N, C-alpha and C positions, 0 to 999 in steps of 0.2 A: 504493500500500500504506500503511495507517495504522499508525501507531505503537502501542505496547501500553500507553502511560502516558497516561490521560486528564489534561486541564488541571485537573480538580478537585484534583490534587495540588499545583498551582503557586500559591504565595502571590500573585504578581504578577497572574495571571489572575483569582483571586478577588477581589482588591483592585479590579481593574478592573470586575468584574461589580457590585460594591458601589457604585462610582462611577456606572455607568450606570444602575442601578437608581434611585439617589437623583436623578440629572440628569434622567432621562426619566419618573420617577414610575412605575416598573414594579415588579411584585412581586419582591422581592429573592431569594426563594427560587427562583422560576422562572429568573430570570436566572443565578444561580449554577448551578443544575442544568443549564441549556442550554449554558453556556460550560464547565462541568465535564465534560460529556459528550463535548466535542470532543476529537479526537485529532490529535497531531502528524503532519504528512505529511513524511516525511524527504526525499522528491525535490522538493519545492515550492521551498525556499529557493535551491537550485541554479538552478532555472529562472528566477528573478528576477535573477540576476547578468548584467551586460552581456557581451557577446562580447569576445574578446581584443582589446586595444589594437592599432590598426593594421589591423584587419580591412576589407577593401575591399567596400563594398556593390555588388550588381549588380541594377539594376532588372530588367532581363530575366528573371533568374532568379526574383526576388521575384514578378514578374508572372504567371510560368508556374504558381506555387502556386494562384493564384485564378481566372486566365483560362483555362478549359479547357472542352471540349465538354460534360462532365458537368455542370459548375456552370452553363453556359449554358442547357442543356436543362432543367435544374431551375428556373432562373429563368424560363423562358417558361412553364412549367406553373405556377409560383407567380403570375406576372403574369396569366395567363389565368383562373385560378381566383379571382383577387382584383381583377379589373379595375375593377369598380365602386367598391370601397373604396379602391384607389389613387387613382382620379379624384377622389373625395370628399376624401381627404387633401390632394391638391394644391389643391383649391379652398378648404378650410379653412386650411390652413397655408402654401400657396404653394411647397411643396417637390415637385419633379417626381417622376414614379413611378420613373424610372430611378435616381435617387439613393436612393430607399428600398429598391428592389429590389437594387441594387448593395451596399448595407450589409448587408442580411440575408444575401444569398448570400455576401459575403465573411466575415461572422462565423460563420455556422453551416450553409451550404449549405441555407438555407430550413428550418431545424429538424432537419437530419440529425444535426448534430454540436454539441450543446449543452452537453457535458461530463458527466464521470462522477464528479467529486469532489463529496463532501458540502460544501456551501458553508460549514457551521459549522466544518469541519475546515480548510478552506483559509483562511477569514478568521482563525481562531484562530492558526494557524501563522504567518502573516504578521503578525499583531499582537504575538505574544509570541516568535517566533523568527525575525524577519526578518534575513537574512544581513548581519552587520556589515561584510563587505567590499564591500557595495555603495557607490559613491560618495555617494549620497544616502540612506543607510541610515535616518537619523532622521526625515527628512521622509517618506519612503516608509512606514516603520513607523506613524508618525502617521496617515497617509492610511488605512491598512487598520484601524487601531483606529476611526477614524471611520466606515469602512464596516461594521465589525462592530456597532457601535452602531446604524447605521441598519437593519441586517438585523435585529437583536433588536427594535428599535422596531416594524418592519413585521410581524415574526412574532407579536408580543405582541398585535397586534389581529385575529388570525385563530384559528381553532379547529385549524389544522393543526399537525402535529407539526414543530417547527423544526429537527429532526434529519434531516428528509426531503429538502429541496430539494437539486438536484444543479445543478452549474455547471462552470466553467473552473477551473483551478488557482489563478486570483487571485480567485475568487468571483464572477465574472459569470455571469448567469442568463438562460435563455430564448432565444428565437429572435434577439432583438438584442443578447443579451449585456450586458444593463444591469448595472452594479454597484448595490448597494442604495440608495445616495443617489440614483442617477439613477432608479431605480423609485420613490423617494419624490418626487422632485421633477417627473419628466416623464411617467410612465406614466399612460395615459389609457384610460378604459372607452370605446373608439370605437365600439362596437356598441350600448351602452346596455343591456347585460343585467344590470347592477348589480354586476359584479365585473371586476377587471382580471387578465387571464391572458396573460402573456407566453410561455408554454410552448406552449399548445394553441390559441390563439385568434389567428389572422393579422390579424383586424380590430383588436385592440387592439395587436398589434405594429406594424402599420403606421401607426395614429394615433400611437403613442408615439414612433416614430422621427421622424415629421414633426414632432411637437410639440417634440422635443428640438432639432431643428435650427433650428426657428422661435425658440426660446428663447435660442439662441445667435447670433441675429442673420442668419438666412438671407435674402437679398435675392431675392425672386421675379423671374424673367425675366433674371437676370444669369448669364452662363455662369461656371463656376468656373475655367477656364483659357482662355488664348489662346495660340496659337503665338507664338514670338518668334524673332528673328534678331538677330545682333549686328552692329554697326559697329565693326570692330575698331580703326579709328583713334582712337575716343574711349571704348572701352569700359573701365569701371572695375569689373570683376567683383567684386574683393574688397568694394567699397563696396556693390554691389548684394546680395551674398550675406550681408553682416553681420547683417541683421535676421532671417536665416533664413526661416521660413515666415510671418512677421508682414507683412501689407500694410503698406508704409511709403511707397512712391513714387507720385506722381501720374504720369499718362501723360507729361507733359512732363519731369518729372525723371528718369523711366525711360529716356526717349529720350536726354536730355542725357547720361546715364551710359553710352550705347551699346547700350541693349536696346530693340529696336523691336518692339512687339506688332504682330501681322499681323491682317488682316481688320478687323473692328469694333472690335478691342481698341484701335486708336489713338484711338477716340472714347470709350473707356471713362471715365466720370466719377468712378470710385472710385479706391482706391489698389491698387497692384500689389507683388507679392513676387516676385523671381526665384527660381524653384523648380529646384534641381539635383538630378538623379537619375543617381548613378554607375552605370556599366555595366561595373564590374571594372577590372582593372588594364590590360586591352588594348584598350580601347574608349573612345571620348570620352563624357562625360556626355550626357544628354538634359536640354534645358531647356524650361520653360514659363513663362509669365506667369501667376501665381495671383492671383485676386481675393479679395475678402473671403469669397465662398462656398467657395473652396478652403480657406481658413483655418477656416471653420466646420466643414467635413468633419473637419479635424484635431482638433477638440474631442472627437471620438469617439474617436480614436487619434492620439497626437501623433506622426505620421509622415507626410512627404510621399509616401513609398511607398504606404503604406496608402491614403491619400486618392486617389492615381492608380489604384490597383487598384479602389477603389469605383467610380470615374468610368468606367474602361475596362469593367468587368464590366456596369454598367448599360447603357452604350451598346452593347455586344455582345449583351446580351439584348434591347434595343429593336430592334436590327437584325434579330435573328432573329425577333422578333414580326412584323415587317413583311414577311418573306419569303413 
């Protein structure tokens, strides 16, 4: 539900509009009118706040939100309908089809749930009314102001109404839920029709997701995770978990700290991170050895739970394709 007061009445919003127009060389009145037409979304700031302190995460519960028969069946249909494009994306960018399919499925169920918030409203709300109770409020508010600026820059180059695009409550758009800055940097016209459409054109969606991962350093042919087991006598779990999802340990130093990658993982030439997925208060965590490619998936959403869901959904869809 949109608030009744437009941002045209806010001095800070209009000052931001003037600054953006000057910085980007945009028409000042168009920028002021566009931001001025945005409305405050009263529920959005609350959605930005982190959960209560002490909340125990549950990987199995999180996973069940994304790995289910409906999403897997939709993934099979999407893969079959776009098999040639997925194969071409893998050839051009080196990103496997199951990773691309996993991302689009987790994000929007292949375009089914792309968001019903006006993007201009969401970005204005988070730019000018970000909740100050957030632990990183200043940093996050600055991020959304940058996204609002990117959105205005993109829209200024089209003949479309900037008040029309819909997306998530955070301003993410289209089948892959790209933020405006990602649209500007990574979206590609993968079918060569002269325009980029991440809402209705699966080819552009597939190419853009693959291009995003390549830009962040995806390494072709390298698994994102390996199974891992612990040698308790020398296990230094605190040291292994300290870097979080950032790959930090060579295979030798990983093993020296008591974490042994299984299968071909022991021969992996790159760095590892120990990934811990909590399973609630009554079950032990799940652990995997994450490679650089696991870290690249988290550049889409900074969460190991998210990255594992992408991997698992992609594998489930691939397995269903082969049945």
